[in-house]
FITITI-76889 format. One record per residue (C-alpha): residue in one letter; x, y, z. Coordinates in steps of 0.001 Angstrom, whole numbers, plus 500000, padded with zeros to 6 digits. Example, Ala and Ser with C-alpha at 12.3 -4.5 7.8 and 13.67 -1.06 7.14 Angstrom:
<atoms>
a512300495500507800
s513670498940507140
</atoms>
This chain:
<atoms>
m895050839006290015
v898383839823288458
n899699843305289089
i899717845306285838
r902774847266286993
k904834844069287214
i903785843040283710
i904733846451282327
s908077846315284133
f908736842824282756
l907856843808279190
l909744847103279312
t912873845416280666
l912654842683278052
i912192845217275240
i915177847260276436
i917446844198276683
l916313842930273286
g916830846411271825
i920369846624273177
n921115843160271821
y919636844066268432
g921644847300268358
i924856845377268994
t923865842915266275
i923447845746263762
l926551847618264924
f928952844654264746
k927139842742261975
v927009839487263940
g924288836988264746
f921694837948267337
i922486834968269558
d926250835637269607
y926073838523272074
s922823837694273838
f924530836008276788
v926934838914277305
v924105841448277071
g922139839401279615
l925036839308282068
i925699843019281724
s921997843693282248
i922019841679285473
v925048843579286791
v923649846999285858
i920232846292287369
y921867844907290527
f924112847958290834
f921272850440290503
s918804848437292637
s920976847992295703
s921225850457298545
g924305851261300574
g926771850301297856
f929711852092296333
s927667854917294833
s925929855665298142
k929215855699300062
n930812857902297415
l927938860388297687
d928237860368301500
m931944861169301234
q931250864041298821
i928666865498301202
q931065865147304117
g933808866897302132
q931559869803301195
t929677870315304445
g931974868835307058
i929043866798308395
r929709863108308678
m926938860877307378
d925887857736309246
q928336854981308176
k926461852033309706
e924361851531306607
e924550847980305267
k924254847133301612
k920814845718300862
f919437844367297639
y915769843919296904
p915386842012293634
s912833843496291295
i910912842159288337
a913526843786286087
f916279841796287798
f914395838523287403
t913656839396283772
a917376839891283108
i918127836526284759
l915437834814282680
y916779836438279504
t920302835266280334
v919194831692281046
v917176831507277823
s920087832975275858
v922482830370277291
i920116827586276288
a919714829064272794
l923468829588272495
l924222826003273500
y921603824685271096
t922899826833268245
y926510825815268718
k925954822213269867
d927931820855266884
y931065822640268111
f931140820910271520
</atoms>
């Protein structure tokens, strides 16, 4: 049986990405497909950045704590990334947008 939480995460991520793309379409008065690839790539990067542990933001927070308290945090933490449904949704959106973009502009290649 499929986990309902994964379906909700997939749909919510897809709606957010589509909403951002639609907002850019309205804001810049361009075609929906024109910025879909860029929105997909940015979504992948943002989801990766906020889903990983031990990255820049974690090290920055450790340095702030050390500066305020004088207590050094454990620095042996490695950066780990656990891909989520949201990450795979962003990848799927990007792949579909590339295919749609290539099909739309096939006469220009």
